[in-house]
C-alpha positions as CSV (number, residue, x, y, z in Angstrom):
1,X,14.4,105.0,61.5
2,X,17.6,103.5,59.9
3,X,18.2,103.8,56.1
4,X,19.2,100.5,54.5
5,X,21.4,100.4,51.4
6,X,20.2,97.7,49.0
7,X,22.7,96.3,46.5
8,X,21.6,95.6,42.9
9,X,22.1,91.9,43.7
10,X,19.6,92.1,46.5
11,X,17.0,93.8,44.3
12,X,17.7,91.3,41.5
13,X,17.0,88.4,43.8
14,X,13.7,90.1,44.8
15,X,12.7,90.4,41.1
16,X,13.7,86.8,40.4
17,X,11.6,85.7,43.5
18,X,8.7,87.8,42.4
19,X,8.6,89.6,45.8
20,X,6.4,92.6,46.3
21,X,8.4,95.8,46.1
22,X,7.4,99.4,46.3
23,X,9.8,101.8,44.5
24,X,9.9,105.5,44.7
25,X,11.8,106.6,41.6
26,X,13.1,110.2,41.9
27,X,14.5,110.6,38.4
28,X,12.8,112.9,35.9
29,X,9.6,111.7,34.2
30,X,11.2,111.1,30.8
31,X,14.0,108.9,32.2
32,X,11.5,106.9,34.3
33,X,9.2,106.4,31.4
34,X,12.0,105.2,29.2
35,X,13.6,102.7,31.6
36,X,12.9,101.5,35.1
37,X,13.3,98.4,37.4
38,X,10.8,95.9,36.1
39,X,9.1,93.0,37.9
40,X,5.8,91.2,38.3
41,X,5.1,92.5,41.7
42,X,6.7,95.9,41.6
43,X,4.7,99.1,42.3
44,X,6.2,102.4,41.2
45,X,5.8,106.0,42.2
46,X,7.7,108.5,40.1
47,X,8.3,111.9,41.8
48,X,11.3,113.9,40.5
49,X,13.8,114.8,43.1
50,X,13.4,118.5,42.4
51,X,9.8,118.3,43.5
52,X,10.9,117.0,46.9
53,X,13.5,119.6,47.8
54,X,11.0,121.3,50.1
55,X,10.0,118.1,51.8
56,X,8.1,114.8,51.4
57,X,4.9,115.7,53.2
58,X,2.8,115.9,50.0
59,X,3.6,112.3,48.9
60,X,3.4,110.6,52.3
61,X,-0.2,109.5,51.7
62,X,1.0,107.7,48.4
63,X,3.6,105.6,50.2
64,X,3.0,102.4,52.1
65,X,3.5,102.6,55.9
66,X,3.5,98.8,56.4
67,X,6.4,97.9,54.0
68,X,9.9,99.1,53.1
69,X,10.1,101.8,50.4
70,X,13.1,101.5,48.0
71,X,14.2,104.9,46.7
72,X,15.9,104.9,43.3
73,X,17.7,107.6,41.3
74,X,20.3,107.7,38.5
75,X,23.5,107.5,40.5
76,X,22.5,107.1,44.2
77,X,23.0,110.6,45.7
78,X,19.5,112.0,45.2
79,X,17.9,108.7,46.5
80,X,20.0,108.9,49.7
81,X,18.8,112.4,50.4
82,X,15.1,111.5,49.8
83,X,15.5,108.3,51.9
84,X,16.8,110.4,54.8
85,X,13.7,112.7,54.6
86,X,11.4,109.7,54.5
87,X,13.2,108.1,57.4
88,X,12.8,111.2,59.5
89,X,9.1,111.1,58.6
90,X,8.9,107.6,60.2
91,X,9.0,105.3,57.2
92,X,11.0,102.1,56.8
93,X,13.2,103.1,53.8
94,X,16.1,101.8,51.6
95,X,18.0,103.1,48.6
96,X,19.6,101.4,45.6
97,X,23.3,101.5,45.9
98,X,24.8,103.0,42.8
99,X,21.4,103.9,41.4
100,X,20.2,102.9,38.0
101,X,23.8,102.9,36.6
102,X,24.7,100.1,39.0
103,X,21.4,98.4,38.2
104,X,22.3,98.4,34.5
105,X,25.6,96.7,35.2
106,X,24.6,93.9,37.6
107,X,25.1,90.3,36.3
108,X,23.4,87.4,37.9
109,X,24.9,83.9,37.1
110,X,22.2,81.2,36.7
111,X,23.1,77.6,36.1
112,X,21.2,76.3,33.1
113,X,22.2,72.6,33.4
114,X,24.9,70.0,33.6
115,X,26.1,69.0,30.1
116,X,27.3,65.6,28.8
117,X,30.5,64.2,30.3
118,X,30.6,66.5,33.3
119,X,30.3,69.9,31.6
120,X,28.3,72.8,32.9
121,X,26.4,75.7,31.2
122,X,25.8,79.0,32.9
123,X,23.7,82.0,31.8
124,X,24.6,85.5,33.1
125,X,21.4,87.6,33.4
126,X,21.9,91.3,33.1
127,X,18.6,92.1,34.7
128,X,18.7,95.8,34.3
129,X,19.6,95.8,30.6
130,X,18.0,92.6,29.4
131,X,21.3,91.2,28.1
132,X,22.1,87.5,28.4
133,X,25.6,86.0,28.1
134,X,27.0,82.5,28.6
135,X,29.8,80.3,29.9
136,X,30.3,76.7,28.9
137,X,32.7,74.9,31.2
138,X,34.2,71.5,30.7
139,X,37.4,69.7,31.7
140,X,38.9,72.8,33.4
141,X,38.3,75.0,30.3
142,X,35.7,77.6,29.6
143,X,34.2,79.4,26.6
144,X,32.2,82.6,26.8
145,X,29.5,83.8,24.5
146,X,28.2,87.4,24.1
147,X,29.9,88.9,27.2
148,X,29.2,92.4,28.5
149,X,31.9,94.9,29.3
150,X,31.8,93.9,33.0
151,X,34.7,91.5,32.3
152,X,35.8,90.8,35.9
153,X,32.5,89.0,36.6
154,X,33.3,86.3,34.0
155,X,37.0,86.0,34.9
156,X,36.2,85.7,38.6
157,X,33.4,83.2,38.1
158,X,35.7,81.0,35.9
159,X,38.3,81.2,38.7
160,X,35.8,79.9,41.2
161,X,35.2,76.9,38.9
162,X,38.9,76.4,38.4
163,X,38.4,76.8,34.7
164,X,40.7,78.6,32.2
165,X,38.9,80.8,29.7
166,X,40.2,79.5,26.3
167,X,37.6,80.8,23.8
168,X,35.5,84.0,23.7
169,X,32.7,84.4,21.0
170,X,30.5,87.2,19.9
171,X,27.5,86.0,17.9
172,X,27.5,89.3,16.0
173,X,28.8,92.9,16.2
174,X,26.6,94.3,19.0
175,X,24.9,97.7,18.8
176,X,23.1,97.8,22.1
177,X,25.9,97.1,24.5
178,X,29.7,97.1,24.6
179,X,31.3,93.7,24.3
180,X,33.8,92.5,26.8
181,X,35.0,89.7,24.5
182,X,38.1,91.2,23.1
183,X,39.2,92.5,26.5
184,X,38.7,89.1,28.2
185,X,40.7,87.4,25.4
186,X,43.5,89.9,25.9
187,X,43.5,89.3,29.7
188,X,43.4,85.6,29.5
189,X,45.1,84.6,26.3
190,X,41.9,83.2,24.9
191,X,41.0,83.1,21.3
192,X,38.5,85.8,20.3
193,X,36.0,84.8,17.6
194,X,33.8,87.1,15.5
195,X,31.8,86.6,12.3
196,X,33.9,88.1,9.5
197,X,30.9,89.6,7.7
198,X,30.4,91.8,10.8
199,X,34.1,92.5,11.1
200,X,35.0,94.2,7.9
201,X,35.7,97.5,9.7
202,X,37.3,96.2,12.9
203,X,40.8,97.4,13.9
204,X,42.0,94.3,15.7
205,X,42.9,90.7,15.1
206,X,40.3,88.0,15.6
207,X,39.5,84.4,14.5
208,X,36.8,84.2,11.9
209,X,33.6,82.5,13.0
210,X,32.0,81.0,10.0
211,X,29.2,78.5,9.2
212,X,30.2,75.1,10.4
213,X,33.0,76.2,12.8
214,X,33.4,73.6,15.5
215,X,35.3,74.3,18.8
216,X,35.8,71.7,21.5
217,X,35.9,72.8,25.2
218,X,37.8,70.7,27.7
219,X,38.6,67.0,28.0
220,X,35.0,66.1,28.0
221,X,34.6,67.5,24.5
222,X,31.6,69.8,24.8
223,X,31.2,70.7,21.2
224,X,30.2,74.3,20.1
225,X,29.1,74.4,16.5
226,X,28.4,77.6,14.6
227,X,25.3,78.1,12.4
228,X,25.3,81.1,10.1
229,X,21.9,82.9,10.7
230,X,22.0,86.5,9.3
231,X,19.3,89.0,9.7
232,X,19.9,91.0,12.8
233,X,23.3,91.7,11.3
234,X,24.8,90.3,8.1
235,X,27.2,88.2,10.1
236,X,24.8,86.9,12.9
237,X,25.7,83.4,13.9
238,X,23.9,81.0,16.2
239,X,25.5,78.2,18.2
240,X,24.6,74.6,18.8
241,X,26.0,73.5,22.1
242,X,26.3,69.8,23.0
243,X,23.4,69.1,20.6
244,X,21.0,70.3,23.3
245,X,21.1,74.1,23.2
246,X,20.6,76.7,20.5
247,X,22.2,80.0,21.3
248,X,20.4,82.4,19.0
249,X,22.2,85.7,19.6
250,X,19.9,88.6,18.6
251,X,18.0,86.7,15.9
252,X,15.4,84.9,18.0
253,X,14.1,85.8,21.5
254,X,11.6,84.1,23.7
255,X,8.8,86.5,22.9
256,X,10.0,88.3,19.8
257,X,12.5,88.4,17.0
258,X,15.6,90.5,16.2
259,X,15.4,93.8,14.4
260,X,17.4,94.2,11.1
261,X,17.9,98.0,11.1
262,X,20.7,98.8,13.5
263,X,23.3,99.0,10.7
264,X,20.9,100.9,8.5
265,X,20.2,97.9,6.3
266,X,16.7,96.8,7.2
267,X,15.4,96.5,3.6
268,X,18.5,94.5,2.6
269,X,18.5,92.2,5.6
270,X,14.8,91.4,6.1
271,X,15.0,88.5,3.6
272,X,18.0,87.1,5.5
273,X,16.1,87.4,8.8
274,X,13.1,85.5,7.4
275,X,15.3,82.8,5.9
276,X,17.1,82.2,9.2
277,X,13.9,82.1,11.3
278,X,11.6,80.3,9.0
279,X,13.9,78.0,7.1
280,X,17.2,77.4,8.9
281,X,15.7,77.1,12.4
282,X,12.9,74.9,11.0
283,X,15.5,72.3,10.0
284,X,16.6,71.9,13.6
285,X,15.2,69.7,16.3
286,X,12.3,71.3,18.1
287,X,13.7,69.8,21.3
288,X,16.6,72.2,21.3
289,X,16.5,74.7,24.2
290,X,16.7,78.3,22.9
291,X,19.1,80.5,24.8
292,X,18.9,84.1,23.4
293,X,21.2,87.0,24.0
294,X,18.4,89.2,25.3
295,X,15.1,89.3,27.0
296,X,12.5,92.1,26.7
297,X,10.3,91.8,29.7
298,X,10.7,90.1,33.1
299,X,7.8,87.8,32.3
300,X,10.2,85.9,30.1
301,X,12.2,84.8,33.2
302,X,11.7,81.3,34.3
303,X,11.2,80.4,38.0
304,X,14.9,80.0,38.5
305,X,15.7,83.4,36.9
306,X,16.9,81.9,33.6
307,X,15.6,82.8,30.1
308,X,15.1,79.7,28.0
309,X,12.5,77.8,26.1
310,X,12.3,74.9,23.7
311,X,12.5,75.8,20.0
312,X,9.2,73.9,19.3
313,X,7.4,75.9,21.9
314,X,8.6,79.2,20.3
315,X,7.4,78.0,16.9
316,X,3.9,77.7,18.5
317,X,3.8,80.9,20.5
318,X,6.4,83.5,19.4
319,X,4.5,86.1,17.4
320,X,7.5,86.7,15.2
321,X,7.4,83.1,13.9
322,X,3.7,83.1,13.1
323,X,3.6,85.4,10.0
324,X,3.2,83.2,6.9
325,X,2.7,86.1,4.5
326,X,6.1,87.4,3.5
327,X,5.0,91.0,2.7
328,X,3.3,91.2,6.1
329,X,6.6,90.0,7.7
330,X,8.6,92.5,5.8
331,X,6.3,95.3,7.0
332,X,6.5,94.1,10.6
333,X,10.3,94.2,10.8
334,X,10.9,97.4,8.7
335,X,8.1,99.7,9.8
336,X,7.0,101.0,13.2
337,X,10.1,99.7,15.0
338,X,10.7,100.8,18.5
339,X,13.3,103.6,19.2
340,X,16.9,102.5,18.5
341,X,19.2,101.8,21.4
342,X,20.9,104.7,23.1
343,X,24.2,105.7,21.4
344,X,24.0,102.6,19.2
345,X,26.3,104.0,16.5
346,X,29.0,104.8,19.1
347,X,28.6,101.4,20.6
348,X,29.1,99.8,17.2
349,X,32.2,101.9,16.7
350,X,33.5,100.9,20.1
351,X,33.0,97.2,19.3
352,X,34.9,97.7,16.1
353,X,37.8,99.2,18.0
354,X,37.5,102.6,16.2
355,X,36.9,104.6,19.4
356,X,37.9,103.9,23.0
357,X,35.7,105.8,25.4
358,X,36.6,105.8,29.0
359,X,34.7,103.8,31.6
360,X,32.3,106.5,32.6
361,X,31.5,107.3,29.0
362,X,30.8,103.6,28.3
363,X,28.4,103.6,31.2
364,X,26.5,106.6,29.8
365,X,26.4,105.1,26.4
366,X,24.6,101.9,27.7
367,X,22.1,103.6,29.9
368,X,18.5,102.7,28.9
369,X,16.5,99.7,28.0
370,X,17.2,96.8,25.7
371,X,15.9,97.6,22.2
372,X,17.1,94.8,20.0
373,X,13.7,93.3,19.3
374,X,11.1,94.1,16.7
375,X,8.6,95.0,19.3
């Protein structure tokens, strides 16, 4: 039977649509346990490629004969070989183009809404990494927030909307992924904004993003206002967009809160984290729609593939916002934290401009799950 290549985009659409999917993952057990394609109706079987070199006969009874099997590996090559063996055995089989490296890089644009006076707001869902970035478009101009290193996606998307990128923001100095903000600003002539308290060691020029900064986008005057909310980093800054949306960066997620330890300052920053979450956010309208910079699990995806929820709803159900006792909160966010992101120190240095790894090295640095949340 024929072997079908599936693009990361096709797999992402199946995850968004909650389709049933059977995946044979042929990476080694530790890599599979650490990070895999997630989804509500996904069934996995993990059998390392080396265990299949002599044939696939021993696993045939574990594979469905009535549906397509998607074979996944790290870079594609091993999955193609296994897919060929399964096809020869009579199964309907596909493989993931580019493997998990390509899955990590796929960005899916999702329209959040129309804004006042004709503007539009888009969320870019990095389904394989749990990263979320944003584009605000108005009057032929665009602003980007928390972009990934896949810069062409944003530039090309802005071009399809006939919008010129004029501002690029990072809510903080990222430790889990390499920012594309500075690169996009250099390519387009846009202004690159970064919180100065996170930028003390950077090697490049930037515009300081401080509490109360207000930037207008386009003729329709979509206003982006900065709100200083430290805790994940000392410079972490949230955005109020059009008085409707609260972009929380890595401070507040849909089902968790940001961790304060990725710069080695957990004990120092835990008080700032609590102040931002329990006081500054409490002063805002509960009708604001929270748009975070990450999601942890696919259950956080809405029906349209977006990740968003009203601030008032998060006050009621986000476990990180329910801890009244300050000492209990401190213990939660400084002890028993999940493993730190892969190569997070190198990623921070890259985002500071101190090192310039090549593209393949950057891909390797980012491989693995999102680990910016407390849990």
